[in-house]
DRENRO-777758 format. One record per residue (C-alpha): residue in one letter; x, y negated, z negated. Coordinates in steps of 0.001 Angstrom, whole numbers. Example, Ala and Ser with C-alpha at 12.3 -4.5 7.8 and 13.67 -1.06 7.14 Angstrom:
<rs>
@rest:A	c1:12300	c2:4500	c3:-7800
@rest:S	c1:13670	c2:1060	c3:-7140
</rs>
This chain:
<rs>
@rest:X	c1:58607	c2:7274	c3:-4116
@rest:X	c1:56526	c2:9617	c3:-6892
@rest:X	c1:53717	c2:6242	c3:-7421
@rest:X	c1:54048	c2:5995	c3:-3524
@rest:X	c1:53384	c2:9409	c3:-2798
@rest:X	c1:50048	c2:9662	c3:-5606
@rest:X	c1:48039	c2:6589	c3:-6257
@rest:X	c1:45360	c2:7119	c3:-3973
@rest:X	c1:43746	c2:9871	c3:-6532
@rest:X	c1:43080	c2:6649	c3:-8439
@rest:X	c1:40563	c2:5229	c3:-6325
@rest:X	c1:38193	c2:8736	c3:-6075
@rest:X	c1:37994	c2:8190	c3:-10648
@rest:X	c1:36711	c2:3985	c3:-9740
@rest:X	c1:34442	c2:5285	c3:-7562
@rest:X	c1:32935	c2:7858	c3:-9972
@rest:X	c1:32320	c2:5443	c3:-12687
@rest:X	c1:31015	c2:2695	c3:-10387
@rest:X	c1:28267	c2:5480	c3:-8892
@rest:X	c1:28007	c2:6325	c3:-12452
@rest:X	c1:27262	c2:2804	c3:-13578
@rest:X	c1:24282	c2:2468	c3:-10443
@rest:X	c1:22914	c2:5522	c3:-12024
@rest:X	c1:22517	c2:4353	c3:-15645
@rest:X	c1:20737	c2:1156	c3:-14314
@rest:X	c1:18229	c2:3104	c3:-12270
@rest:X	c1:17524	c2:5676	c3:-14910
@rest:X	c1:17165	c2:2506	c3:-17038
@rest:X	c1:14492	c2:1068	c3:-14773
@rest:X	c1:13150	c2:4263	c3:-14735
@rest:X	c1:12298	c2:3913	c3:-17987
@rest:X	c1:11287	c2:538	c3:-18231
@rest:X	c1:8467	c2:1777	c3:-15821
@rest:X	c1:7122	c2:4367	c3:-18326
@rest:X	c1:7409	c2:3231	c3:-21335
@rest:X	c1:3922	c2:1923	c3:-20886
@rest:X	c1:5273	c2:-2135	c3:-20737
@rest:X	c1:3992	c2:-4319	c3:-18514
@rest:X	c1:260	c2:-3302	c3:-17734
@rest:X	c1:1453	c2:20	c3:-16773
@rest:X	c1:65	c2:3189	c3:-18995
@rest:X	c1:2508	c2:5709	c3:-20988
@rest:X	c1:4825	c2:8086	c3:-18249
@rest:X	c1:2266	c2:6593	c3:-15854
@rest:X	c1:-947	c2:9085	c3:-16712
@rest:X	c1:-4100	c2:7735	c3:-17123
@rest:X	c1:-4403	c2:10617	c3:-19669
@rest:X	c1:-859	c2:10289	c3:-22334
@rest:X	c1:-1044	c2:12996	c3:-24419
@rest:X	c1:-3490	c2:15330	c3:-22428
@rest:X	c1:-1163	c2:14872	c3:-19393
@rest:X	c1:2682	c2:14075	c3:-20011
@rest:X	c1:3116	c2:12506	c3:-16417
@rest:X	c1:6794	c2:11498	c3:-15531
@rest:X	c1:8292	c2:11794	c3:-19427
@rest:X	c1:9764	c2:14770	c3:-18334
@rest:X	c1:11449	c2:13144	c3:-15055
@rest:X	c1:12370	c2:10698	c3:-16673
@rest:X	c1:14341	c2:12603	c3:-19493
@rest:X	c1:15985	c2:14617	c3:-16344
@rest:X	c1:17517	c2:11389	c3:-15331
@rest:X	c1:18615	c2:9831	c3:-18713
@rest:X	c1:20641	c2:13424	c3:-19134
@rest:X	c1:21877	c2:13330	c3:-15974
@rest:X	c1:22786	c2:9580	c3:-16417
@rest:X	c1:24797	c2:10947	c3:-19469
@rest:X	c1:26529	c2:13959	c3:-17848
@rest:X	c1:27806	c2:11781	c3:-14933
@rest:X	c1:29472	c2:9642	c3:-18002
@rest:X	c1:31214	c2:12958	c3:-18864
@rest:X	c1:32452	c2:13556	c3:-15431
@rest:X	c1:34167	c2:10043	c3:-15085
@rest:X	c1:37262	c2:10794	c3:-17252
@rest:X	c1:39768	c2:9746	c3:-14915
@rest:X	c1:41133	c2:13814	c3:-13715
@rest:X	c1:44181	c2:11685	c3:-13075
@rest:X	c1:44784	c2:11294	c3:-17051
@rest:X	c1:45201	c2:15252	c3:-16766
@rest:X	c1:48774	c2:15875	c3:-15010
@rest:X	c1:51200	c2:18901	c3:-16033
@rest:X	c1:53584	c2:20109	c3:-14624
@rest:X	c1:53144	c2:22585	c3:-11925
@rest:X	c1:54958	c2:25211	c3:-9255
@rest:X	c1:57729	c2:25906	c3:-12173
@rest:X	c1:58512	c2:22424	c3:-12637
@rest:X	c1:59204	c2:21519	c3:-9181
@rest:X	c1:56151	c2:19527	c3:-9486
@rest:X	c1:56885	c2:16694	c3:-12791
@rest:X	c1:53303	c2:15098	c3:-12074
@rest:X	c1:50055	c2:16301	c3:-10695
@rest:X	c1:47939	c2:13803	c3:-9063
@rest:X	c1:44840	c2:16094	c3:-9371
@rest:X	c1:43160	c2:14440	c3:-6144
@rest:X	c1:40980	c2:17286	c3:-5619
@rest:X	c1:39465	c2:17346	c3:-8975
@rest:X	c1:38333	c2:13683	c3:-8631
@rest:X	c1:37749	c2:14592	c3:-5464
@rest:X	c1:35115	c2:16956	c3:-6640
@rest:X	c1:34481	c2:15173	c3:-10509
@rest:X	c1:32962	c2:12806	c3:-7459
@rest:X	c1:31087	c2:14639	c3:-5436
@rest:X	c1:28657	c2:15790	c3:-8497
@rest:X	c1:28463	c2:12324	c3:-9432
@rest:X	c1:27320	c2:11471	c3:-6369
@rest:X	c1:25231	c2:14653	c3:-6315
@rest:X	c1:23810	c2:13533	c3:-9442
@rest:X	c1:23385	c2:9784	c3:-8715
@rest:X	c1:21014	c2:11347	c3:-5309
@rest:X	c1:18779	c2:13205	c3:-8258
@rest:X	c1:18513	c2:9806	c3:-10302
@rest:X	c1:17502	c2:7915	c3:-7581
@rest:X	c1:15218	c2:10352	c3:-6571
@rest:X	c1:13115	c2:10172	c3:-9669
@rest:X	c1:13334	c2:6174	c3:-9930
@rest:X	c1:11111	c2:6632	c3:-5962
@rest:X	c1:8965	c2:8600	c3:-7593
@rest:X	c1:8330	c2:6775	c3:-10851
@rest:X	c1:8227	c2:3652	c3:-8558
@rest:X	c1:5817	c2:4985	c3:-6357
@rest:X	c1:3320	c2:5854	c3:-8931
@rest:X	c1:3533	c2:2719	c3:-10899
@rest:X	c1:2307	c2:1075	c3:-7611
@rest:X	c1:-997	c2:3210	c3:-8156
@rest:X	c1:-1276	c2:1770	c3:-11139
@rest:X	c1:-807	c2:-1367	c3:-9389
@rest:X	c1:-3210	c2:-1422	c3:-6982
@rest:X	c1:-5338	c2:-3004	c3:-5535
@rest:X	c1:-1957	c2:-5051	c3:-5431
@rest:X	c1:194	c2:-4680	c3:-2816
@rest:X	c1:3849	c2:-5136	c3:-2571
@rest:X	c1:5359	c2:-5761	c3:1046
@rest:X	c1:4424	c2:-4560	c3:4992
@rest:X	c1:7201	c2:-2604	c3:4700
@rest:X	c1:7733	c2:-808	c3:1165
@rest:X	c1:3564	c2:-312	c3:1792
@rest:X	c1:4335	c2:1447	c3:5198
@rest:X	c1:6938	c2:4042	c3:3441
@rest:X	c1:4919	c2:4146	c3:398
@rest:X	c1:1579	c2:5586	c3:2707
@rest:X	c1:4471	c2:7827	c3:4787
@rest:X	c1:5574	c2:8901	c3:1165
@rest:X	c1:2039	c2:10085	c3:-268
@rest:X	c1:1611	c2:12192	c3:2936
@rest:X	c1:4070	c2:14041	c3:1747
@rest:X	c1:4069	c2:14039	c3:-1887
@rest:X	c1:400	c2:13114	c3:-3564
@rest:X	c1:-722	c2:10598	c3:-6639
@rest:X	c1:536	c2:12521	c3:-10032
@rest:X	c1:-2872	c2:12133	c3:-11388
@rest:X	c1:-2559	c2:15719	c3:-13468
@rest:X	c1:823	c2:17482	c3:-14896
@rest:X	c1:1886	c2:19728	c3:-12120
@rest:X	c1:5447	c2:21486	c3:-12353
@rest:X	c1:7659	c2:18486	c3:-10035
@rest:X	c1:10532	c2:20342	c3:-8615
@rest:X	c1:8355	c2:20641	c3:-5326
@rest:X	c1:7865	c2:17028	c3:-5585
@rest:X	c1:11485	c2:15542	c3:-6107
@rest:X	c1:12413	c2:18279	c3:-3089
@rest:X	c1:10024	c2:16968	c3:-803
@rest:X	c1:11287	c2:13439	c3:-1834
@rest:X	c1:15175	c2:13767	c3:-1538
@rest:X	c1:13922	c2:14464	c3:1874
@rest:X	c1:11963	c2:11793	c3:2546
@rest:X	c1:14565	c2:9260	c3:967
@rest:X	c1:17714	c2:10878	c3:3270
@rest:X	c1:15152	c2:10365	c3:6425
@rest:X	c1:14434	c2:13878	c3:7615
@rest:X	c1:10747	c2:13448	c3:6256
@rest:X	c1:8148	c2:10947	c3:7260
@rest:X	c1:10409	c2:8493	c3:8923
@rest:X	c1:8474	c2:6269	c3:11694
</rs>
């Protein structure tokens, strides 16, 4: 009876782990783009050393990916007797859902940073182009977030990028 009633909370932990893995993969792609390999300049700036380019966003993505890993400790392993002993096993499902929600929010930030980084990398590949669909999206994106030519505070760019990726800005 106890297991039948409480088995569902394991899913939130598994979902968190899968989403954290997506974030880790995204952060690694971001790192590859700023690493100075594949003919792209370090930090995706023409003047590395003078400008930090997208170094700080990648650092941020790495930090967030690490936080996601910490959030993936299953809440189900932290059961404790409650209600004056009436409940000998508590699922902690609400904690699992809360942690999963934070992982989702963090993943959105990591993917936002990857999009910003990939869009910047495309500028260093010009005049080469990607597919027509990607080029249309990049053109829409550049109407709201300009190319990073010199260092600037990127918080507003990130906010605009989140809105863009959610479909609230720049949709055709």
